[in-house]
TIVEXTI-744603 format. One line per field, with one value per atom (N, C-alpha, C): x, z, y; residue number from 0; atom name. Coordinates in Angstrom, 3 decimals. Atoms other than C-alpha are relative to their C-alpha. Layout:
<recs>
X = c(X:...) .
Z = c(Z:...) .
Y = c(Y:...) .
i = c(NUM:...) .
at = c(CA:...) .
</recs>
This chain:
<recs>
X = c(-1.209:120.619:-0.185:0.170:119.641:-0.932:0.874:116.896:0.815:-0.867:119.528:0.917:-0.871:121.846:-0.799:0.860:118.985:-0.340:0.309:118.066:1.212:-1.211:121.687:0.167:-0.092:121.691:-1.114:1.094:118.307:0.336:-0.393:119.632:1.087:-1.054:122.734:-0.581:0.665:120.524:-0.709:0.723:118.355:0.976:-1.017:121.418:0.620:-0.576:122.897:-0.941:0.966:119.712:-0.131:0.107:119.388:1.271:-1.258:123.082:0.078:-0.047:122.775:-1.024:1.037:119.541:0.377:-0.419:121.093:1.230:-1.289:124.351:-0.182:0.225:123.649:1.302:-1.287:127.320:0.863:-0.716:128.379:1.360:-1.228:130.924:0.253:-0.224:130.558:1.160:-1.145:133.884:-0.346:0.205:134.052:0.252:-0.329:135.587:-1.187:1.167:132.418:-0.987:0.892:130.311:0.581:-0.641:132.845:-0.082:0.082:132.904:-1.425:1.398:129.113:-0.382:0.252:128.997:0.500:-0.553:131.265:-0.685:0.793:129.317:-1.291:1.190:126.237:0.285:-0.382:128.065:0.134:-0.147:128.956:-1.367:1.355:125.297:-0.714:0.612:124.156:0.543:-0.609:126.629:-0.362:0.396:125.813:-1.432:1.387:122.122:-0.105:0.028:122.755:0.557:-0.627:125.095:-0.878:0.880:122.761:-1.248:1.207:119.707:0.290:-0.354:121.407:0.335:-0.402:122.905:-1.198:1.129:119.655:-1.021:0.856:117.678:0.596:-0.656:120.249:-0.097:0.116:120.244:-1.423:1.389:116.451:-0.375:0.328:116.194:0.806:-0.791:119.033:-0.480:0.563:117.345:-1.470:1.375:113.987:-1.038:0.991:112.044:-1.309:1.338:108.318:-0.627:0.620:106.679:1.020:-0.864:108.055:0.015:-0.210:109.317:0.643:-0.585:110.038:1.484:-1.417:113.410:0.732:-0.593:114.123:0.779:-0.826:116.144:-0.830:0.795:113.323:-0.487:0.449:112.212:1.090:-1.096:115.640:-0.021:0.083:114.942:-0.881:0.715:112.651:0.954:-0.873:115.390:1.198:-1.156:118.208:-0.338:0.319:116.395:-0.191:0.105:115.629:1.398:-1.380:119.368:0.539:-0.413:120.029:-0.575:0.655:117.538:0.564:-0.559:118.869:1.443:-1.373:122.442:0.047:0.052:121.584:-0.474:0.501:119.606:1.060:-1.079:122.506:1.072:-0.980:124.916:-0.459:0.502:122.723:-0.134:0.137:122.013:1.364:-1.338:125.688:0.609:-0.516:126.578:-0.647:0.707:123.922:0.393:-0.383:124.791:1.435:-1.384:128.505:0.080:0.007:127.797:-0.560:0.591:125.553:0.874:-0.869:128.051:1.275:-1.363:131.314:0.183:-0.233:130.863:-0.691:0.698:128.468:0.641:-0.511:129.616:-1.078:0.968:127.849:0.136:-0.018:126.917:-0.274:0.290:126.355:-1.498:1.436:122.674:-0.628:0.660:120.583:-1.493:1.448:117.062:-0.674:0.696:114.727:-1.151) .
Z = c(-0.582:37.975:0.453:-0.353:37.938:1.186:-1.178:40.469:1.270:-1.145:42.849:0.276:-0.158:42.228:0.584:-0.523:42.831:1.469:-1.393:46.033:0.900:-0.796:47.223:0.333:-0.269:46.870:0.931:-0.912:48.594:1.429:-1.333:51.511:0.578:-0.470:51.730:0.448:-0.347:51.789:1.347:-1.255:54.574:1.157:-1.031:56.511:0.451:-0.334:56.352:0.894:-0.811:57.715:1.407:-1.327:60.556:0.813:-0.722:61.448:0.549:-0.456:61.670:1.097:-1.017:63.653:1.340:-1.231:66.193:0.623:-0.456:66.525:0.686:-0.747:69.251:0.422:-0.431:70.196:-1.169:1.220:66.601:-0.106:0.082:66.401:-1.382:1.358:62.693:-0.605:0.559:61.018:-1.327:1.236:58.166:-1.235:1.120:55.919:-0.407:0.319:56.160:-0.865:0.821:54.809:-1.395:1.296:52.043:-0.856:0.753:51.023:-0.493:0.418:50.974:-1.058:1.008:49.011:-1.360:1.282:46.310:-0.511:0.431:46.259:-0.650:0.608:45.556:-1.378:1.321:42.678:-0.994:0.876:41.247:-0.396:0.312:41.489:-0.968:0.898:39.799:-1.421:1.323:36.941:-0.625:0.523:36.604:-0.518:0.457:36.313:-1.326:1.261:33.577:-1.141:1.045:31.624:-0.348:0.253:32.038:-0.772:0.702:30.912:-1.473:1.396:27.778:-0.748:0.654:27.011:-0.356:0.270:27.318:-0.941:1.020:25.311:-1.378:1.297:22.521:-0.405:0.331:22.717:-0.395:0.342:22.678:-1.381:1.322:19.632:-1.097:1.044:17.782:-0.256:0.196:18.310:-0.390:0.481:17.187:0.888:-0.921:20.296:-0.133:-0.013:20.272:1.344:-1.303:23.609:1.059:-1.118:26.866:0.120:-0.110:26.566:1.358:-1.316:30.023:-0.040:0.133:28.724:-0.918:0.921:26.614:0.707:-0.506:27.025:0.598:-0.484:27.589:1.435:-1.367:30.827:0.995:-0.858:32.261:0.154:-0.065:31.525:1.152:-1.220:34.572:1.189:-1.167:37.003:-0.038:0.048:35.742:0.529:-0.654:36.636:1.511:-1.446:40.039:0.633:-0.478:40.478:-0.009:0.100:39.314:1.158:-1.072:41.836:1.369:-1.294:44.764:0.142:-0.051:43.867:0.294:-0.223:43.718:1.417:-1.362:46.973:1.046:-0.919:48.697:0.008:0.108:47.424:0.770:-0.639:48.608:1.521:-1.439:52.013:0.678:-0.590:52.672:0.036:0.056:51.611:1.081:-1.002:53.846:1.422:-1.332:56.846:0.320:-0.235:56.426:0.308:-0.247:56.263:1.379:-1.309:59.318:1.138:-1.043:61.261:0.179:-0.092:60.455:-0.452:0.541:58.620:0.777:-0.776:60.948:1.376:-1.351:64.189:1.008:-1.031:67.036:1.163:-1.133:69.898:-0.377:0.419:67.825:-0.161:0.164:67.404:1.377:-1.271:70.168:-0.162:0.010:70.993:0.531:-0.433:71.238:0.897) .
Y = c(-0.517:126.002:1.454:-1.410:129.683:0.184:-0.083:129.043:-0.209:0.226:127.687:1.172:-1.173:130.633:1.164:-1.058:133.046:-0.250:0.344:131.206:0.232:-0.226:131.397:1.482:-1.441:135.185:0.470:-0.338:135.402:-0.423:0.478:133.328:0.883:-0.895:135.517:1.342:-1.254:138.627:-0.118:0.210:137.219:-0.223:0.223:136.019:1.319:-1.305:139.518:0.796:-0.746:141.078:-0.576:0.602:138.583:0.212:-0.210:138.922:1.420:-1.390:142.704:0.242:-0.205:142.574:-0.633:0.668:140.171:0.638:-0.515:142.123:1.347:-1.234:144.681:0.666:-0.563:145.150:0.470:-0.398:145.882:-0.684:0.787:143.092:-0.587:0.504:142.293:0.791:-0.724:143.119:0.669:-0.761:145.610:-0.872:0.873:142.927:-0.866:0.828:140.811:0.781:-0.820:143.669:0.199:-0.215:144.288:-1.257:1.256:140.612:-0.227:0.184:140.407:1.022:-1.023:143.663:-0.460:0.458:142.208:-1.252:1.151:138.953:0.485:-0.593:141.083:0.568:-0.526:142.798:-1.152:1.165:139.381:-0.554:0.462:138.311:0.918:-0.978:141.504:-0.170:0.166:141.066:-1.339:1.309:137.358:0.037:-0.127:138.237:0.734:-0.747:140.792:-0.841:0.811:138.525:-1.195:1.139:135.546:0.385:-0.448:137.504:0.257:-0.293:138.783:-1.286:1.253:135.365:-0.863:0.883:133.453:0.620:-0.624:135.998:-0.228:0.225:135.733:-1.472:1.425:131.912:-0.376:0.298:131.796:0.499:-0.531:134.016:-0.687:0.663:132.289:-1.428:1.337:128.878:0.056:-0.225:130.342:-0.686:0.558:129.342:0.762:-0.591:129.955:-0.285:0.193:130.522:-0.354:0.363:129.270:-1.520:1.439:125.707:-0.287:0.268:124.186:-0.371:0.351:122.975:0.972:-0.958:126.042:1.091:-1.096:129.191:1.137:-1.129:131.670:-0.187:0.217:130.040:0.423:-0.434:130.832:1.519:-1.469:134.492:0.478:-0.366:134.448:0.032:0.129:133.383:0.935:-0.907:135.579:1.395:-1.278:138.837:-0.131:0.220:137.315:-0.013:-0.008:136.682:1.420:-1.399:140.229:0.810:-0.762:141.609:-0.362:0.395:139.571:0.447:-0.498:140.468:1.491:-1.439:144.153:0.316:-0.223:143.954:-0.333:0.360:142.210:1.072:-1.080:144.858:1.236:-1.216:147.730:-0.165:0.225:146.165:-0.012:0.036:145.442:1.392:-1.376:148.976:0.864:-0.803:150.527:-0.406:0.441:148.381:0.377:-0.392:149.043:1.486:-1.441:152.751:0.320:-0.285:152.699:-0.513:0.545:150.588:0.812:-0.521:152.347:1.441:-1.332:155.632:1.100:-1.016:157.405:0.118:-0.227:158.930:-0.351:0.365:157.226:0.977:-0.906:159.470:1.452:-1.357:162.612:0.231:-0.124:161.895:0.177:-0.271:163.366:-0.220:0.197:162.344:1.242:-1.216:165.290:-0.319) .
i = c(0:0:0:1:1:1:2:2:2:3:3:3:4:4:4:5:5:5:6:6:6:7:7:7:8:8:8:9:9:9:10:10:10:11:11:11:12:12:12:13:13:13:14:14:14:15:15:15:16:16:16:17:17:17:18:18:18:19:19:19:20:20:20:21:21:21:22:22:22:23:23:23:24:24:24:25:25:25:26:26:26:27:27:27:28:28:28:29:29:29:30:30:30:31:31:31:32:32:32:33:33:33:34:34:34:35:35:35:36:36:36:37:37:37:38:38:38:39:39:39:40:40:40:41:41:41:42:42:42:43:43:43:44:44:44:45:45:45:46:46:46:47:47:47:48:48:48:49:49:49:50:50:50:51:51:51:52:52:52:53:53:53:54:54:54:55:55:55:56:56:56:57:57:57:58:58:58:59:59:59:60:60:60:61:61:61:62:62:62:63:63:63:64:64:64:65:65:65:66:66:66:67:67:67:68:68:68:69:69:69:70:70:70:71:71:71:72:72:72:73:73:73:74:74:74:75:75:75:76:76:76:77:77:77:78:78:78:79:79:79:80:80:80:81:81:81:82:82:82:83:83:83:84:84:84:85:85:85:86:86:86:87:87:87:88:88:88:89:89:89:90:90:90:91:91:91:92:92:92:93:93:93:94:94:94:95:95:95:96:96:96:97:97:97:98:98:98:99:99:99:100:100:100:101:101:101:102:102:102:103:103:103:104:104:104:105:105:105:106:106:106:107:107:107:108:108:108:109:109:109) .
at = c(N:CA:C:N:CA:C:N:CA:C:N:CA:C:N:CA:C:N:CA:C:N:CA:C:N:CA:C:N:CA:C:N:CA:C:N:CA:C:N:CA:C:N:CA:C:N:CA:C:N:CA:C:N:CA:C:N:CA:C:N:CA:C:N:CA:C:N:CA:C:N:CA:C:N:CA:C:N:CA:C:N:CA:C:N:CA:C:N:CA:C:N:CA:C:N:CA:C:N:CA:C:N:CA:C:N:CA:C:N:CA:C:N:CA:C:N:CA:C:N:CA:C:N:CA:C:N:CA:C:N:CA:C:N:CA:C:N:CA:C:N:CA:C:N:CA:C:N:CA:C:N:CA:C:N:CA:C:N:CA:C:N:CA:C:N:CA:C:N:CA:C:N:CA:C:N:CA:C:N:CA:C:N:CA:C:N:CA:C:N:CA:C:N:CA:C:N:CA:C:N:CA:C:N:CA:C:N:CA:C:N:CA:C:N:CA:C:N:CA:C:N:CA:C:N:CA:C:N:CA:C:N:CA:C:N:CA:C:N:CA:C:N:CA:C:N:CA:C:N:CA:C:N:CA:C:N:CA:C:N:CA:C:N:CA:C:N:CA:C:N:CA:C:N:CA:C:N:CA:C:N:CA:C:N:CA:C:N:CA:C:N:CA:C:N:CA:C:N:CA:C:N:CA:C:N:CA:C:N:CA:C:N:CA:C:N:CA:C:N:CA:C:N:CA:C:N:CA:C:N:CA:C:N:CA:C:N:CA:C:N:CA:C:N:CA:C:N:CA:C:N:CA:C:N:CA:C:N:CA:C:N:CA:C:N:CA:C:N:CA:C:N:CA:C:N:CA:C:N:CA:C:N:CA:C) .
</recs>
C-alpha cells in the first residue's frame, strides 16, 4: 500500500513539473498550486506518522531482520512517501512564488 501512496506523490510531483514547463502563458490558477501544496503537506505528515507507527509496531512484535510481510519492510516506503510529499510541497511553493509573487517585467537582461 505504501508503495502505491509513494508512487502517487511521485506522479503528482512529475505532473506539476510538466504542467509548469508546458504553461508558457501562465494560465495555471493559484488555487491549483495551493491544493498541490497542501497535498504535499499531507504526504509529508503521512510519511512521518507511518514511519513512526511501523517502527513501533516492528519493535513491539519483536521482528528480527526484514521479513517481506513484516513491519520493517514498510519503513522503506514511508520515508519515500515523506520525501515525495516534501518535494511536492516545495515545488508547488516555489512555482506559486515564481508565478504570482514576483513582479514580471522588472528583471532586465544585461
